[in-house]
C-alpha positions as CSV (number, residue, x, y, z in Angstrom):
1,G,-140.4,92.0,70.0
2,V,-139.9,88.6,68.6
3,P,-143.0,86.7,67.5
4,I,-144.0,83.6,69.5
5,I,-144.6,80.5,67.4
6,P,-147.1,78.2,69.1
7,C,-146.2,74.5,68.7
8,S,-148.5,71.6,69.4
9,I,-147.3,68.0,69.6
10,V,-149.6,64.9,69.8
11,G,-148.2,61.4,70.2
12,A,-145.0,62.0,72.2
13,E,-146.7,61.1,75.4
14,E,-147.5,57.6,74.1
15,I,-143.9,56.3,73.7
16,Y,-143.7,55.5,77.4
17,P,-147.1,54.7,78.9
18,L,-146.6,55.3,82.6
19,V,-148.2,52.9,85.0
20,G,-146.5,54.1,88.1
21,N,-143.4,55.8,89.7
22,I,-140.9,54.9,92.4
23,P,-140.2,58.2,94.1
24,A,-138.0,56.9,96.9
25,L,-135.6,55.2,94.4
26,A,-135.7,58.3,92.2
27,R,-134.7,60.5,95.2
28,A,-131.9,58.1,96.2
29,L,-130.5,58.2,92.6
30,G,-131.0,61.9,92.3
31,V,-133.3,61.7,89.2
32,P,-136.7,63.2,88.7
33,Y,-138.5,59.9,88.6
34,I,-138.2,56.2,88.0
35,P,-141.0,55.1,85.6
36,I,-142.9,51.9,85.8
37,T,-144.1,51.1,82.3
38,P,-146.0,48.0,81.1
39,F,-142.6,46.5,80.2
40,F,-140.2,48.0,82.8
41,P,-138.8,46.7,85.1
42,L,-140.3,43.3,83.9
43,L,-138.1,43.2,80.7
44,G,-135.2,45.1,82.3
45,P,-133.5,47.7,80.1
46,L,-135.4,46.4,77.1
47,G,-138.5,47.7,78.8
48,L,-137.2,51.3,78.4
49,L,-137.3,51.1,74.6
50,P,-139.9,53.6,73.4
51,L,-143.1,52.3,71.7
52,P,-143.6,53.3,68.1
53,S,-146.1,56.1,68.0
54,K,-147.2,58.5,65.4
55,W,-146.3,62.1,66.2
56,I,-148.2,65.1,64.8
57,I,-146.4,68.4,65.1
58,E,-148.2,71.6,64.2
59,F,-146.9,75.1,64.2
60,G,-149.5,77.9,64.6
61,E,-149.6,81.4,63.3
62,P,-147.0,83.7,64.9
63,I,-148.3,85.8,67.8
64,E,-146.7,89.2,67.3
65,T,-145.1,90.9,70.3
66,D,-143.4,93.9,68.6
67,K,-146.2,96.3,69.9
68,I,-145.5,95.3,73.5
69,G,-142.1,96.7,73.8
70,P,-139.3,95.9,76.3
71,A,-141.2,97.5,79.2
72,G,-144.1,95.1,78.6
73,A,-142.1,92.2,79.9
74,E,-142.2,93.8,83.3
75,D,-146.0,94.2,83.3
76,P,-147.4,91.1,85.1
77,M,-150.9,91.5,83.6
78,L,-149.6,91.9,80.1
79,V,-147.4,88.8,80.4
80,F,-150.4,86.8,81.9
81,N,-152.6,87.8,79.0
82,L,-150.0,86.9,76.5
83,T,-149.3,83.5,78.1
84,D,-153.0,82.9,78.3
85,Q,-153.4,83.7,74.6
86,V,-150.5,81.3,73.7
87,R,-151.9,78.6,75.9
88,E,-155.4,78.9,74.3
89,V,-154.0,78.7,70.8
90,I,-152.0,75.6,71.6
91,Q,-154.9,73.9,73.4
92,Q,-157.3,74.5,70.5
93,S,-154.7,73.0,68.1
94,L,-154.3,70.0,70.4
95,Y,-158.0,69.4,70.5
96,K,-158.2,69.6,66.7
97,L,-155.2,67.2,66.2
98,L,-156.6,64.7,68.7
99,L,-160.0,64.7,66.9
100,A,-158.3,64.1,63.6
101,R,-156.0,61.3,64.8
102,R,-157.2,57.8,63.9
103,S,-154.9,55.7,66.1
104,V,-152.0,56.1,68.5
105,F,-149.7,54.0,66.3
106,F,-150.9,54.8,62.7
């Protein structure tokens, strides 16, 4: 069992504020999506430059998995409970970080 280290990141989502998407063009080009941002396609390739945003990255306490054992990975309820625990730890950390953040850019 290897411990799971929860990681919460606030700020990464602000580098490309998404206004829309062009799914037909994305499918034609074979890419997941073509973003429309406040500056792209208006400014051409310059519109794809990321905005400067402050990122806060926080690592939580390790969640031990050594008591689960290899057979535990095959137990759907055990895996569900573990993923739920990890999700809850990350979500609480995100709430805390968002409340402490003063600005998107500073």
